PAGUVO-619412 format. One record per atom (N, C-alpha, C, O): residue number from 1; chain; atom name; x, y, z. Coordinates in nm, 2 decimals. Layout:
N
<site n="NUM" chain="A" atom="CA" X="X" Y="Y" Z="Z"/>
...
//
This chain:
73
<site n="1" chain="A" atom="N" X="-2.04" Y="3.49" Z="0.03"/>
<site n="1" chain="A" atom="CA" X="-1.99" Y="3.61" Z="0.03"/>
<site n="1" chain="A" atom="C" X="-2.03" Y="3.65" Z="0.14"/>
<site n="1" chain="A" atom="O" X="-2.15" Y="3.63" Z="0.18"/>
<site n="2" chain="A" atom="N" X="-1.97" Y="3.72" Z="0.21"/>
<site n="2" chain="A" atom="CA" X="-2.03" Y="3.79" Z="0.36"/>
<site n="2" chain="A" atom="C" X="-2.09" Y="3.91" Z="0.34"/>
<site n="2" chain="A" atom="O" X="-2.08" Y="3.95" Z="0.22"/>
<site n="3" chain="A" atom="N" X="-2.16" Y="3.97" Z="0.43"/>
<site n="3" chain="A" atom="CA" X="-2.28" Y="4.09" Z="0.46"/>
<site n="3" chain="A" atom="C" X="-2.22" Y="4.21" Z="0.39"/>
<site n="3" chain="A" atom="O" X="-2.27" Y="4.28" Z="0.31"/>
<site n="4" chain="A" atom="N" X="-2.10" Y="4.20" Z="0.43"/>
<site n="4" chain="A" atom="CA" X="-1.99" Y="4.39" Z="0.34"/>
<site n="4" chain="A" atom="C" X="-2.05" Y="4.36" Z="0.18"/>
<site n="4" chain="A" atom="O" X="-2.15" Y="4.41" Z="0.13"/>
<site n="5" chain="A" atom="N" X="-1.98" Y="4.28" Z="0.12"/>
<site n="5" chain="A" atom="CA" X="-1.97" Y="4.27" Z="0.02"/>
<site n="5" chain="A" atom="C" X="-2.12" Y="4.23" Z="-0.08"/>
<site n="5" chain="A" atom="O" X="-2.15" Y="4.28" Z="-0.19"/>
<site n="6" chain="A" atom="N" X="-2.19" Y="4.15" Z="0.00"/>
<site n="6" chain="A" atom="CA" X="-2.35" Y="4.16" Z="-0.05"/>
<site n="6" chain="A" atom="C" X="-2.38" Y="4.28" Z="-0.06"/>
<site n="6" chain="A" atom="O" X="-2.40" Y="4.32" Z="-0.17"/>
<site n="7" chain="A" atom="N" X="-2.39" Y="4.40" Z="0.10"/>
<site n="7" chain="A" atom="CA" X="-2.41" Y="4.53" Z="0.06"/>
<site n="7" chain="A" atom="C" X="-2.36" Y="4.57" Z="-0.05"/>
<site n="7" chain="A" atom="O" X="-2.43" Y="4.57" Z="-0.16"/>
<site n="8" chain="A" atom="N" X="-2.22" Y="4.63" Z="-0.04"/>
<site n="8" chain="A" atom="CA" X="-2.18" Y="4.68" Z="-0.16"/>
<site n="8" chain="A" atom="C" X="-2.17" Y="4.62" Z="-0.30"/>
<site n="8" chain="A" atom="O" X="-2.12" Y="4.69" Z="-0.39"/>
<site n="9" chain="A" atom="N" X="-2.23" Y="4.49" Z="-0.35"/>
<site n="9" chain="A" atom="CA" X="-2.24" Y="4.46" Z="-0.47"/>
<site n="9" chain="A" atom="C" X="-2.43" Y="4.53" Z="-0.49"/>
<site n="9" chain="A" atom="O" X="-2.45" Y="4.58" Z="-0.60"/>
<site n="10" chain="A" atom="N" X="-2.53" Y="4.52" Z="-0.41"/>
<site n="10" chain="A" atom="CA" X="-2.63" Y="4.55" Z="-0.41"/>
<site n="10" chain="A" atom="C" X="-2.67" Y="4.74" Z="-0.43"/>
<site n="10" chain="A" atom="O" X="-2.75" Y="4.80" Z="-0.49"/>
<site n="11" chain="A" atom="N" X="-2.55" Y="4.80" Z="-0.33"/>
<site n="11" chain="A" atom="CA" X="-2.57" Y="4.95" Z="-0.30"/>
<site n="11" chain="A" atom="C" X="-2.67" Y="4.94" Z="-0.21"/>
<site n="11" chain="A" atom="O" X="-2.78" Y="4.97" Z="-0.25"/>
<site n="12" chain="A" atom="N" X="-2.65" Y="4.90" Z="-0.05"/>
<site n="12" chain="A" atom="CA" X="-2.71" Y="4.89" Z="0.01"/>
<site n="12" chain="A" atom="C" X="-2.64" Y="4.91" Z="0.14"/>
<site n="12" chain="A" atom="O" X="-2.52" Y="4.89" Z="0.12"/>
<site n="13" chain="A" atom="N" X="-2.67" Y="4.95" Z="0.26"/>
<site n="13" chain="A" atom="CA" X="-2.57" Y="4.91" Z="0.38"/>
<site n="13" chain="A" atom="C" X="-2.63" Y="4.80" Z="0.44"/>
<site n="13" chain="A" atom="O" X="-2.75" Y="4.77" Z="0.44"/>
<site n="14" chain="A" atom="N" X="-2.54" Y="4.75" Z="0.51"/>
<site n="14" chain="A" atom="CA" X="-2.50" Y="4.64" Z="0.63"/>
<site n="14" chain="A" atom="C" X="-2.68" Y="4.66" Z="0.69"/>
<site n="14" chain="A" atom="O" X="-2.77" Y="4.57" Z="0.65"/>
<site n="15" chain="A" atom="N" X="-2.71" Y="4.73" Z="0.75"/>
<site n="15" chain="A" atom="CA" X="-2.79" Y="4.75" Z="0.86"/>
<site n="15" chain="A" atom="C" X="-2.94" Y="4.73" Z="0.76"/>
<site n="15" chain="A" atom="O" X="-3.04" Y="4.67" Z="0.81"/>
<site n="16" chain="A" atom="N" X="-2.93" Y="4.78" Z="0.61"/>
<site n="16" chain="A" atom="CA" X="-3.03" Y="4.77" Z="0.52"/>
<site n="16" chain="A" atom="C" X="-3.06" Y="4.58" Z="0.53"/>
<site n="16" chain="A" atom="O" X="-3.16" Y="4.53" Z="0.57"/>
<site n="17" chain="A" atom="N" X="-2.97" Y="4.53" Z="0.49"/>
<site n="17" chain="A" atom="CA" X="-2.95" Y="4.37" Z="0.49"/>
<site n="17" chain="A" atom="C" X="-2.98" Y="4.32" Z="0.61"/>
<site n="17" chain="A" atom="O" X="-3.07" Y="4.23" Z="0.61"/>
<site n="18" chain="A" atom="N" X="-2.95" Y="4.35" Z="0.73"/>
<site n="18" chain="A" atom="CA" X="-2.98" Y="4.29" Z="0.89"/>
<site n="18" chain="A" atom="C" X="-3.13" Y="4.35" Z="0.86"/>
<site n="18" chain="A" atom="O" X="-3.19" Y="4.26" Z="0.79"/>
<site n="19" chain="A" atom="N" X="-3.22" Y="4.44" Z="0.87"/>
<site n="19" chain="A" atom="CA" X="-3.31" Y="4.49" Z="0.87"/>
<site n="19" chain="A" atom="C" X="-3.42" Y="4.39" Z="0.77"/>
<site n="19" chain="A" atom="O" X="-3.53" Y="4.37" Z="0.81"/>
<site n="20" chain="A" atom="N" X="-3.37" Y="4.34" Z="0.64"/>
<site n="20" chain="A" atom="CA" X="-3.45" Y="4.30" Z="0.56"/>
<site n="20" chain="A" atom="C" X="-3.47" Y="4.17" Z="0.61"/>
<site n="20" chain="A" atom="O" X="-3.58" Y="4.12" Z="0.60"/>
<site n="21" chain="A" atom="N" X="-3.38" Y="4.11" Z="0.66"/>
<site n="21" chain="A" atom="CA" X="-3.37" Y="3.98" Z="0.71"/>
<site n="21" chain="A" atom="C" X="-3.44" Y="3.97" Z="0.86"/>
<site n="21" chain="A" atom="O" X="-3.47" Y="3.86" Z="0.90"/>
<site n="22" chain="A" atom="N" X="-3.46" Y="4.06" Z="0.92"/>
<site n="22" chain="A" atom="CA" X="-3.54" Y="4.10" Z="1.05"/>
<site n="22" chain="A" atom="C" X="-3.67" Y="4.11" Z="0.99"/>
<site n="22" chain="A" atom="O" X="-3.75" Y="4.09" Z="1.08"/>
<site n="23" chain="A" atom="N" X="-3.73" Y="4.14" Z="0.89"/>
<site n="23" chain="A" atom="CA" X="-3.83" Y="4.17" Z="0.85"/>
<site n="23" chain="A" atom="C" X="-3.89" Y="4.02" Z="0.78"/>
<site n="23" chain="A" atom="O" X="-4.01" Y="4.02" Z="0.74"/>
<site n="24" chain="A" atom="N" X="-3.84" Y="3.95" Z="0.76"/>
<site n="24" chain="A" atom="CA" X="-3.86" Y="3.83" Z="0.66"/>
<site n="24" chain="A" atom="C" X="-3.85" Y="3.83" Z="0.53"/>
<site n="24" chain="A" atom="O" X="-3.90" Y="3.74" Z="0.46"/>
<site n="25" chain="A" atom="N" X="-3.81" Y="3.92" Z="0.50"/>
<site n="25" chain="A" atom="CA" X="-3.78" Y="3.92" Z="0.33"/>
<site n="25" chain="A" atom="C" X="-3.72" Y="3.80" Z="0.26"/>
<site n="25" chain="A" atom="O" X="-3.76" Y="3.73" Z="0.17"/>
<site n="26" chain="A" atom="N" X="-3.55" Y="3.81" Z="0.39"/>
<site n="26" chain="A" atom="CA" X="-3.53" Y="3.67" Z="0.29"/>
<site n="26" chain="A" atom="C" X="-3.47" Y="3.63" Z="0.43"/>
<site n="26" chain="A" atom="O" X="-3.44" Y="3.70" Z="0.52"/>
<site n="27" chain="A" atom="N" X="-3.44" Y="3.43" Z="0.41"/>
<site n="27" chain="A" atom="CA" X="-3.44" Y="3.38" Z="0.54"/>
<site n="27" chain="A" atom="C" X="-3.25" Y="3.41" Z="0.59"/>
<site n="27" chain="A" atom="O" X="-3.16" Y="3.43" Z="0.52"/>
<site n="28" chain="A" atom="N" X="-3.24" Y="3.40" Z="0.71"/>
<site n="28" chain="A" atom="CA" X="-3.11" Y="3.42" Z="0.78"/>
<site n="28" chain="A" atom="C" X="-3.00" Y="3.33" Z="0.66"/>
<site n="28" chain="A" atom="O" X="-3.04" Y="3.23" Z="0.60"/>
<site n="29" chain="A" atom="N" X="-2.93" Y="3.35" Z="0.65"/>
<site n="29" chain="A" atom="CA" X="-2.84" Y="3.26" Z="0.58"/>
<site n="29" chain="A" atom="C" X="-2.73" Y="3.18" Z="0.69"/>
<site n="29" chain="A" atom="O" X="-2.72" Y="3.21" Z="0.81"/>
<site n="30" chain="A" atom="N" X="-2.67" Y="3.10" Z="0.64"/>
<site n="30" chain="A" atom="CA" X="-2.61" Y="2.99" Z="0.70"/>
<site n="30" chain="A" atom="C" X="-2.49" Y="3.04" Z="0.77"/>
<site n="30" chain="A" atom="O" X="-2.49" Y="3.16" Z="0.76"/>
<site n="31" chain="A" atom="N" X="-2.43" Y="3.00" Z="0.81"/>
<site n="31" chain="A" atom="CA" X="-2.30" Y="3.08" Z="0.93"/>
<site n="31" chain="A" atom="C" X="-2.16" Y="3.03" Z="0.91"/>
<site n="31" chain="A" atom="O" X="-2.14" Y="2.91" Z="0.94"/>
<site n="32" chain="A" atom="N" X="-2.05" Y="3.10" Z="0.85"/>
<site n="32" chain="A" atom="CA" X="-1.90" Y="3.01" Z="0.84"/>
<site n="32" chain="A" atom="C" X="-1.90" Y="3.00" Z="1.04"/>
<site n="32" chain="A" atom="O" X="-1.97" Y="3.03" Z="1.14"/>
<site n="33" chain="A" atom="N" X="-1.73" Y="2.89" Z="0.98"/>
<site n="33" chain="A" atom="CA" X="-1.72" Y="2.87" Z="1.13"/>
<site n="33" chain="A" atom="C" X="-1.66" Y="2.98" Z="1.21"/>
<site n="33" chain="A" atom="O" X="-1.63" Y="2.93" Z="1.32"/>
<site n="34" chain="A" atom="N" X="-1.65" Y="3.08" Z="1.20"/>
<site n="34" chain="A" atom="CA" X="-1.64" Y="3.21" Z="1.23"/>
<site n="34" chain="A" atom="C" X="-1.76" Y="3.30" Z="1.24"/>
<site n="34" chain="A" atom="O" X="-1.75" Y="3.41" Z="1.27"/>
<site n="35" chain="A" atom="N" X="-1.84" Y="3.26" Z="1.23"/>
<site n="35" chain="A" atom="CA" X="-1.97" Y="3.31" Z="1.28"/>
<site n="35" chain="A" atom="C" X="-2.06" Y="3.41" Z="1.20"/>
<site n="35" chain="A" atom="O" X="-2.17" Y="3.45" Z="1.23"/>
<site n="36" chain="A" atom="N" X="-1.96" Y="3.44" Z="1.06"/>
<site n="36" chain="A" atom="CA" X="-1.98" Y="3.53" Z="0.93"/>
<site n="36" chain="A" atom="C" X="-2.11" Y="3.44" Z="0.91"/>
<site n="36" chain="A" atom="O" X="-2.12" Y="3.32" Z="0.92"/>
<site n="37" chain="A" atom="N" X="-2.22" Y="3.58" Z="0.86"/>
<site n="37" chain="A" atom="CA" X="-2.34" Y="3.54" Z="0.81"/>
<site n="37" chain="A" atom="C" X="-2.23" Y="3.49" Z="0.62"/>
<site n="37" chain="A" atom="O" X="-2.14" Y="3.55" Z="0.57"/>
<site n="38" chain="A" atom="N" X="-2.28" Y="3.36" Z="0.56"/>
<site n="38" chain="A" atom="CA" X="-2.23" Y="3.32" Z="0.43"/>
<site n="38" chain="A" atom="C" X="-2.36" Y="3.34" Z="0.33"/>
<site n="38" chain="A" atom="O" X="-2.46" Y="3.28" Z="0.34"/>
<site n="39" chain="A" atom="N" X="-2.34" Y="3.44" Z="0.23"/>
<site n="39" chain="A" atom="CA" X="-2.46" Y="3.42" Z="0.17"/>
<site n="39" chain="A" atom="C" X="-2.45" Y="3.43" Z="0.00"/>
<site n="39" chain="A" atom="O" X="-2.39" Y="3.49" Z="-0.08"/>
<site n="40" chain="A" atom="N" X="-2.55" Y="3.33" Z="0.00"/>
<site n="40" chain="A" atom="CA" X="-2.51" Y="3.27" Z="-0.16"/>
<site n="40" chain="A" atom="C" X="-2.51" Y="3.34" Z="-0.24"/>
<site n="40" chain="A" atom="O" X="-2.53" Y="3.45" Z="-0.17"/>
<site n="41" chain="A" atom="N" X="-2.48" Y="3.38" Z="-0.39"/>
<site n="41" chain="A" atom="CA" X="-2.47" Y="3.42" Z="-0.49"/>
<site n="41" chain="A" atom="C" X="-2.61" Y="3.46" Z="-0.54"/>
<site n="41" chain="A" atom="O" X="-2.61" Y="3.56" Z="-0.61"/>
<site n="42" chain="A" atom="N" X="-2.70" Y="3.40" Z="-0.51"/>
<site n="42" chain="A" atom="CA" X="-2.85" Y="3.46" Z="-0.56"/>
<site n="42" chain="A" atom="C" X="-2.91" Y="3.56" Z="-0.45"/>
<site n="42" chain="A" atom="O" X="-3.03" Y="3.59" Z="-0.45"/>
<site n="43" chain="A" atom="N" X="-2.82" Y="3.61" Z="-0.34"/>
<site n="43" chain="A" atom="CA" X="-2.89" Y="3.67" Z="-0.29"/>
<site n="43" chain="A" atom="C" X="-2.87" Y="3.83" Z="-0.32"/>
<site n="43" chain="A" atom="O" X="-2.92" Y="3.93" Z="-0.26"/>
<site n="44" chain="A" atom="N" X="-2.81" Y="3.81" Z="-0.42"/>
<site n="44" chain="A" atom="CA" X="-2.82" Y="3.96" Z="-0.49"/>
<site n="44" chain="A" atom="C" X="-2.93" Y="3.97" Z="-0.60"/>
<site n="44" chain="A" atom="O" X="-2.98" Y="4.08" Z="-0.63"/>
<site n="45" chain="A" atom="N" X="-2.97" Y="3.87" Z="-0.64"/>
<site n="45" chain="A" atom="CA" X="-3.03" Y="3.93" Z="-0.74"/>
<site n="45" chain="A" atom="C" X="-3.23" Y="3.96" Z="-0.59"/>
<site n="45" chain="A" atom="O" X="-3.34" Y="4.02" Z="-0.60"/>
<site n="46" chain="A" atom="N" X="-3.18" Y="3.87" Z="-0.51"/>
<site n="46" chain="A" atom="CA" X="-3.29" Y="3.88" Z="-0.43"/>
<site n="46" chain="A" atom="C" X="-3.35" Y="4.02" Z="-0.42"/>
<site n="46" chain="A" atom="O" X="-3.45" Y="4.08" Z="-0.45"/>
<site n="47" chain="A" atom="N" X="-3.19" Y="4.04" Z="-0.32"/>
<site n="47" chain="A" atom="CA" X="-3.23" Y="4.21" Z="-0.25"/>
<site n="47" chain="A" atom="C" X="-3.27" Y="4.35" Z="-0.36"/>
<site n="47" chain="A" atom="O" X="-3.33" Y="4.45" Z="-0.34"/>
<site n="48" chain="A" atom="N" X="-3.19" Y="4.28" Z="-0.50"/>
<site n="48" chain="A" atom="CA" X="-3.21" Y="4.34" Z="-0.61"/>
<site n="48" chain="A" atom="C" X="-3.37" Y="4.36" Z="-0.64"/>
<site n="48" chain="A" atom="O" X="-3.43" Y="4.45" Z="-0.70"/>
<site n="49" chain="A" atom="N" X="-3.43" Y="4.25" Z="-0.59"/>
<site n="49" chain="A" atom="CA" X="-3.54" Y="4.22" Z="-0.64"/>
<site n="49" chain="A" atom="C" X="-3.64" Y="4.33" Z="-0.52"/>
<site n="49" chain="A" atom="O" X="-3.74" Y="4.39" Z="-0.53"/>
<site n="50" chain="A" atom="N" X="-3.55" Y="4.32" Z="-0.44"/>
<site n="50" chain="A" atom="CA" X="-3.68" Y="4.40" Z="-0.33"/>
<site n="50" chain="A" atom="C" X="-3.69" Y="4.58" Z="-0.36"/>
<site n="50" chain="A" atom="O" X="-3.78" Y="4.67" Z="-0.35"/>
<site n="51" chain="A" atom="N" X="-3.51" Y="4.59" Z="-0.39"/>
<site n="51" chain="A" atom="CA" X="-3.49" Y="4.70" Z="-0.40"/>
<site n="51" chain="A" atom="C" X="-3.58" Y="4.80" Z="-0.54"/>
<site n="51" chain="A" atom="O" X="-3.62" Y="4.92" Z="-0.54"/>
<site n="52" chain="A" atom="N" X="-3.59" Y="4.72" Z="-0.63"/>
<site n="52" chain="A" atom="CA" X="-3.72" Y="4.77" Z="-0.75"/>
<site n="52" chain="A" atom="C" X="-3.85" Y="4.75" Z="-0.71"/>
<site n="52" chain="A" atom="O" X="-3.93" Y="4.84" Z="-0.75"/>
<site n="53" chain="A" atom="N" X="-3.89" Y="4.64" Z="-0.63"/>
<site n="53" chain="A" atom="CA" X="-4.05" Y="4.64" Z="-0.58"/>
<site n="53" chain="A" atom="C" X="-4.07" Y="4.79" Z="-0.47"/>
<site n="53" chain="A" atom="O" X="-4.17" Y="4.83" Z="-0.43"/>
<site n="54" chain="A" atom="N" X="-3.96" Y="4.84" Z="-0.44"/>
<site n="54" chain="A" atom="CA" X="-4.01" Y="4.97" Z="-0.32"/>
<site n="54" chain="A" atom="C" X="-3.99" Y="5.04" Z="-0.38"/>
<site n="54" chain="A" atom="O" X="-4.07" Y="5.13" Z="-0.35"/>
<site n="55" chain="A" atom="N" X="-3.92" Y="5.08" Z="-0.46"/>
<site n="55" chain="A" atom="CA" X="-3.93" Y="5.23" Z="-0.60"/>
<site n="55" chain="A" atom="C" X="-4.08" Y="5.18" Z="-0.66"/>
<site n="55" chain="A" atom="O" X="-4.16" Y="5.28" Z="-0.65"/>
<site n="56" chain="A" atom="N" X="-4.14" Y="5.07" Z="-0.73"/>
<site n="56" chain="A" atom="CA" X="-4.27" Y="5.08" Z="-0.75"/>
<site n="56" chain="A" atom="C" X="-4.37" Y="5.13" Z="-0.69"/>
<site n="56" chain="A" atom="O" X="-4.48" Y="5.16" Z="-0.74"/>
<site n="57" chain="A" atom="N" X="-4.34" Y="5.13" Z="-0.58"/>
<site n="57" chain="A" atom="CA" X="-4.43" Y="5.15" Z="-0.40"/>
<site n="57" chain="A" atom="C" X="-4.49" Y="5.04" Z="-0.36"/>
<site n="57" chain="A" atom="O" X="-4.61" Y="5.05" Z="-0.33"/>
<site n="58" chain="A" atom="N" X="-4.41" Y="4.92" Z="-0.36"/>
<site n="58" chain="A" atom="CA" X="-4.48" Y="4.81" Z="-0.29"/>
<site n="58" chain="A" atom="C" X="-4.40" Y="4.85" Z="-0.13"/>
<site n="58" chain="A" atom="O" X="-4.31" Y="4.92" Z="-0.12"/>
<site n="59" chain="A" atom="N" X="-4.46" Y="4.79" Z="-0.06"/>
<site n="59" chain="A" atom="CA" X="-4.47" Y="4.76" Z="0.07"/>
<site n="59" chain="A" atom="C" X="-4.38" Y="4.66" Z="0.11"/>
<site n="59" chain="A" atom="O" X="-4.39" Y="4.56" Z="0.03"/>
<site n="60" chain="A" atom="N" X="-4.29" Y="4.65" Z="0.21"/>
<site n="60" chain="A" atom="CA" X="-4.25" Y="4.56" Z="0.24"/>
<site n="60" chain="A" atom="C" X="-4.31" Y="4.44" Z="0.29"/>
<site n="60" chain="A" atom="O" X="-4.25" Y="4.33" Z="0.30"/>
<site n="61" chain="A" atom="N" X="-4.42" Y="4.46" Z="0.33"/>
<site n="61" chain="A" atom="CA" X="-4.53" Y="4.36" Z="0.36"/>
<site n="61" chain="A" atom="C" X="-4.54" Y="4.30" Z="0.21"/>
<site n="61" chain="A" atom="O" X="-4.49" Y="4.19" Z="0.18"/>
<site n="62" chain="A" atom="N" X="-4.60" Y="4.36" Z="0.14"/>
<site n="62" chain="A" atom="CA" X="-4.61" Y="4.29" Z="0.00"/>
<site n="62" chain="A" atom="C" X="-4.50" Y="4.24" Z="-0.08"/>
<site n="62" chain="A" atom="O" X="-4.50" Y="4.15" Z="-0.16"/>
<site n="63" chain="A" atom="N" X="-4.42" Y="4.31" Z="-0.05"/>
<site n="63" chain="A" atom="CA" X="-4.27" Y="4.27" Z="-0.11"/>
<site n="63" chain="A" atom="C" X="-4.28" Y="4.07" Z="-0.01"/>
<site n="63" chain="A" atom="O" X="-4.25" Y="3.97" Z="-0.08"/>
<site n="64" chain="A" atom="N" X="-4.31" Y="4.06" Z="0.10"/>
<site n="64" chain="A" atom="CA" X="-4.29" Y="3.95" Z="0.18"/>
<site n="64" chain="A" atom="C" X="-4.38" Y="3.88" Z="0.10"/>
<site n="64" chain="A" atom="O" X="-4.35" Y="3.77" Z="0.04"/>
<site n="65" chain="A" atom="N" X="-4.51" Y="3.93" Z="0.10"/>
<site n="65" chain="A" atom="CA" X="-4.61" Y="3.87" Z="0.03"/>
<site n="65" chain="A" atom="C" X="-4.58" Y="3.74" Z="-0.13"/>
<site n="65" chain="A" atom="O" X="-4.60" Y="3.62" Z="-0.15"/>
<site n="66" chain="A" atom="N" X="-4.50" Y="3.87" Z="-0.21"/>
<site n="66" chain="A" atom="CA" X="-4.49" Y="3.82" Z="-0.34"/>
<site n="66" chain="A" atom="C" X="-4.37" Y="3.70" Z="-0.35"/>
<site n="66" chain="A" atom="O" X="-4.39" Y="3.59" Z="-0.42"/>
<site n="67" chain="A" atom="N" X="-4.24" Y="3.74" Z="-0.26"/>
<site n="67" chain="A" atom="CA" X="-4.18" Y="3.66" Z="-0.27"/>
<site n="67" chain="A" atom="C" X="-4.16" Y="3.48" Z="-0.14"/>
<site n="67" chain="A" atom="O" X="-4.07" Y="3.41" Z="-0.10"/>
<site n="68" chain="A" atom="N" X="-4.31" Y="3.49" Z="-0.10"/>
<site n="68" chain="A" atom="CA" X="-4.37" Y="3.41" Z="-0.04"/>
<site n="68" chain="A" atom="C" X="-4.44" Y="3.28" Z="-0.13"/>
<site n="68" chain="A" atom="O" X="-4.45" Y="3.16" Z="-0.11"/>
<site n="69" chain="A" atom="N" X="-4.50" Y="3.39" Z="-0.26"/>
<site n="69" chain="A" atom="CA" X="-4.57" Y="3.31" Z="-0.35"/>
<site n="69" chain="A" atom="C" X="-4.45" Y="3.27" Z="-0.48"/>
<site n="69" chain="A" atom="O" X="-4.48" Y="3.19" Z="-0.56"/>
<site n="70" chain="A" atom="N" X="-4.36" Y="3.32" Z="-0.47"/>
<site n="70" chain="A" atom="CA" X="-4.25" Y="3.24" Z="-0.56"/>
<site n="70" chain="A" atom="C" X="-4.22" Y="3.15" Z="-0.50"/>
<site n="70" chain="A" atom="O" X="-4.26" Y="3.03" Z="-0.53"/>
<site n="71" chain="A" atom="N" X="-4.14" Y="3.18" Z="-0.39"/>
<site n="71" chain="A" atom="CA" X="-4.07" Y="3.03" Z="-0.31"/>
<site n="71" chain="A" atom="C" X="-4.14" Y="2.89" Z="-0.33"/>
<site n="71" chain="A" atom="O" X="-4.08" Y="2.78" Z="-0.35"/>
<site n="72" chain="A" atom="N" X="-4.32" Y="2.92" Z="-0.33"/>
<site n="72" chain="A" atom="CA" X="-4.35" Y="2.82" Z="-0.35"/>
<site n="72" chain="A" atom="C" X="-4.40" Y="2.77" Z="-0.48"/>
<site n="72" chain="A" atom="O" X="-4.47" Y="2.67" Z="-0.51"/>
<site n="73" chain="A" atom="N" X="-4.35" Y="2.84" Z="-0.55"/>
<site n="73" chain="A" atom="CA" X="-4.34" Y="2.80" Z="-0.73"/>
<site n="73" chain="A" atom="C" X="-4.25" Y="2.70" Z="-0.74"/>
<site n="73" chain="A" atom="O" X="-4.22" Y="2.66" Z="-0.85"/>
//
């Protein structure tokens, strides 16, 4: 899915998704031939996790650490 669709599904802005990507919270997705980002369906779950963790007071740094541990499992 394209970045606008992901943003809409997650209730965040496109700029927020790009910010999360720059901060290393999730990897840059592959791009379509047109150059648009092509996010996999599991990106919705990931963005929702990030938002939930933020509501519990986790910093972006701590969220990145949690995600790194999860990826190693």
